[in-house]
C-alpha positions as CSV (number, residue, x, y, z in Angstrom):
1,M,-19.4,-22.6,-0.2
2,N,-17.7,-24.6,2.6
3,K,-17.0,-23.5,6.2
4,S,-13.3,-22.8,5.6
5,T,-14.0,-20.7,2.5
6,A,-16.6,-18.7,4.3
7,G,-14.1,-18.3,7.2
8,I,-11.5,-16.9,4.8
9,E,-13.8,-14.5,3.1
10,A,-15.0,-13.2,6.6
11,Q,-11.3,-12.7,7.5
12,L,-10.7,-10.9,4.3
13,E,-13.7,-8.8,4.6
14,E,-12.7,-7.8,8.1
15,L,-9.1,-6.9,7.0
16,R,-10.5,-5.0,4.1
17,G,-13.0,-3.0,6.3
18,S,-10.6,-2.1,9.0
19,E,-7.6,-1.0,6.8
20,N,-9.6,0.2,3.6
21,F,-7.3,-2.1,1.8
22,I,-7.1,-1.4,-1.9
23,G,-4.2,-3.2,-3.4
24,F,-1.2,-5.5,-2.8
25,C,1.8,-7.1,-4.7
26,A,5.0,-8.8,-4.1
27,F,8.3,-7.2,-4.5
28,D,12.1,-7.9,-4.4
29,L,14.3,-5.7,-2.3
30,F,17.9,-5.7,-3.2
31,L,20.3,-5.9,-0.3
32,D,23.4,-5.2,-2.2
33,D,24.6,-3.1,-5.2
34,D,25.0,-6.0,-7.5
35,E,21.4,-7.2,-6.9
36,S,22.6,-10.6,-6.1
37,K,21.1,-10.7,-2.5
38,R,17.5,-10.1,-2.4
39,K,14.6,-10.4,0.1
40,D,11.1,-11.2,-1.1
41,G,8.3,-8.9,0.5
42,V,4.8,-8.0,0.3
43,L,3.3,-4.4,-0.2
44,K,-0.1,-3.6,1.0
45,I,-1.8,-0.5,0.0
46,S,-4.7,1.2,1.9
47,R,-6.6,4.4,1.5
48,H,-7.7,6.5,4.4
49,N,-9.9,9.6,3.8
50,L,-9.8,12.4,6.2
51,T,-12.5,14.4,4.4
52,P,-14.6,13.2,1.4
53,E,-11.9,14.4,-1.0
54,A,-8.7,14.5,1.1
55,G,-6.7,11.8,2.9
56,F,-3.8,9.6,2.6
57,L,-2.4,6.3,1.2
58,K,-0.6,3.8,3.3
59,F,2.0,1.6,1.7
60,T,2.8,-1.1,4.1
61,F,6.2,-3.0,3.2
62,I,6.4,-6.5,4.9
63,V,9.7,-8.4,4.7
64,D,10.5,-11.7,6.3
65,V,13.8,-11.1,7.9
66,Y,13.8,-14.6,9.7
67,G,14.8,-12.9,12.9
68,D,18.4,-12.4,11.5
69,K,19.8,-9.1,13.0
70,L,22.1,-8.4,10.1
71,I,19.4,-8.7,7.6
72,R,17.1,-6.4,9.6
73,K,19.8,-3.9,10.0
74,Q,20.3,-4.1,6.2
75,V,16.6,-3.4,5.5
76,L,16.3,-0.7,8.0
77,E,19.2,0.9,6.5
78,L,17.6,0.9,3.0
79,F,14.4,2.3,4.4
80,A,16.3,5.1,6.1
81,R,16.7,6.5,2.6
82,F,13.4,8.0,3.0
83,H,15.1,10.4,5.5
84,D,18.0,11.3,3.2
85,S,17.7,15.0,2.3
86,E,20.1,14.5,-0.5
87,L,17.6,12.5,-2.4
88,K,14.8,15.0,-2.0
89,S,13.4,16.8,-5.1
90,E,10.9,19.4,-5.8
91,T,8.7,16.9,-7.5
92,D,8.4,14.4,-4.6
93,P,5.1,13.7,-3.4
94,D,3.9,14.9,0.1
95,F,5.0,11.8,2.1
96,M,6.1,10.5,5.5
97,Y,8.0,7.4,6.5
98,I,7.8,6.3,10.0
99,K,10.8,4.1,11.2
100,P,9.5,0.9,12.7
101,P,10.1,0.3,16.4
102,E,12.4,-2.3,17.7
103,P,10.8,-5.7,17.8
104,A,9.6,-6.6,21.5
105,T,9.0,-10.3,20.9
106,Q,10.8,-13.2,19.0
107,K,7.8,-13.4,16.8
108,D,8.1,-9.6,15.9
109,R,11.7,-10.1,15.1
110,A,10.8,-12.3,12.0
111,W,9.3,-9.5,10.1
112,F,10.2,-6.0,9.1
113,I,7.2,-3.8,8.7
114,G,7.9,-0.2,7.2
115,E,5.1,2.3,6.3
116,V,5.1,5.1,3.9
117,F,2.2,7.5,3.9
118,F,1.3,9.7,0.8
119,H,-1.1,12.7,1.4
120,F,-3.7,13.5,-1.2
121,D,-5.9,16.6,-1.7
122,S,-8.5,15.1,-4.1
123,A,-9.9,11.7,-4.9
124,K,-8.1,11.9,-8.2
125,G,-4.7,12.1,-6.4
126,A,-5.3,8.7,-4.8
127,S,-6.4,7.1,-8.2
128,K,-4.9,3.7,-9.4
129,E,-3.5,5.8,-12.3
130,N,-1.5,7.9,-9.8
131,V,-0.4,4.8,-7.9
132,Y,1.2,3.5,-11.2
133,R,2.5,6.9,-12.6
134,F,3.8,8.6,-9.5
135,F,3.9,6.6,-6.1
136,L,5.4,3.3,-7.3
137,P,8.1,5.1,-9.4
138,F,8.8,7.5,-6.4
139,L,9.4,4.3,-4.1
140,T,11.7,2.7,-6.8
141,L,13.7,5.9,-6.7
142,R,14.2,5.7,-2.9
143,L,14.6,1.9,-2.5
144,P,16.4,-0.8,-4.4
145,L,13.2,-2.9,-5.3
146,E,11.3,-4.3,-8.0
147,F,7.3,-4.7,-7.8
148,S,5.5,-7.6,-9.2
149,D,2.1,-7.1,-10.9
150,L,-0.1,-4.9,-8.6
151,Q,-3.4,-6.5,-7.8
152,W,-6.3,-4.4,-6.7
153,W,-8.8,-5.3,-4.1
154,K,-12.3,-5.3,-5.7
155,T,-14.1,-2.3,-4.1
156,D,-17.5,-1.0,-4.1
157,E,-16.4,2.5,-4.9
158,V,-18.3,4.0,-7.7
159,N,-17.6,7.4,-9.3
160,E,-20.2,9.7,-7.8
161,E,-21.3,11.0,-11.3
162,K,-21.8,7.4,-12.4
163,K,-23.6,6.5,-9.1
164,S,-26.0,9.6,-9.5
165,A,-26.6,8.4,-13.3
166,I,-27.3,5.0,-12.2
167,Q,-29.5,5.9,-9.4
168,A,-31.4,8.1,-11.8
169,I,-31.6,5.6,-14.4
170,T,-33.0,3.1,-11.9
171,E,-35.6,5.4,-10.6
172,F,-36.8,6.3,-14.3
173,I,-37.1,2.5,-14.9
174,K,-39.0,1.9,-11.7
175,N,-41.3,4.9,-12.4
176,K,-42.1,3.6,-16.0
177,F,-42.8,0.1,-15.2
């Protein structure tokens, strides 16, 4: 492994450790009704546990708006749909959207970064299956967007039952040999 590869891996590990990064994908955000005007973006998903079972998933949407005030305004208006009470239903997951602050610097104006948080009460609630079955469809109901294939970050998370079984088998083998 060369120095640059090692450096990239170190940066990715730092990112993963600080944000509990679990997945990402690209998306197309449609800025008009006929879907002819679109912006590319990236979705990052991270998991944050408040207790061993409960916590929240953070979906971070990053859109390059090139510092264009009109495009930024359009994107902000689309994300404001999270606060539209007419769209709410009883089947909505427990979520919170935080409107991004006005960018302070020219560099900040180049990007729109919006965050949606989903609360979960059990480890199963934050499962990959639920991300596919509930969270992503919910997001597509609120926003005119289309996701590409979601890529999962390789994690060291192992089901506790399996981990216990693996530990028991390992101990058994060590004792026999």
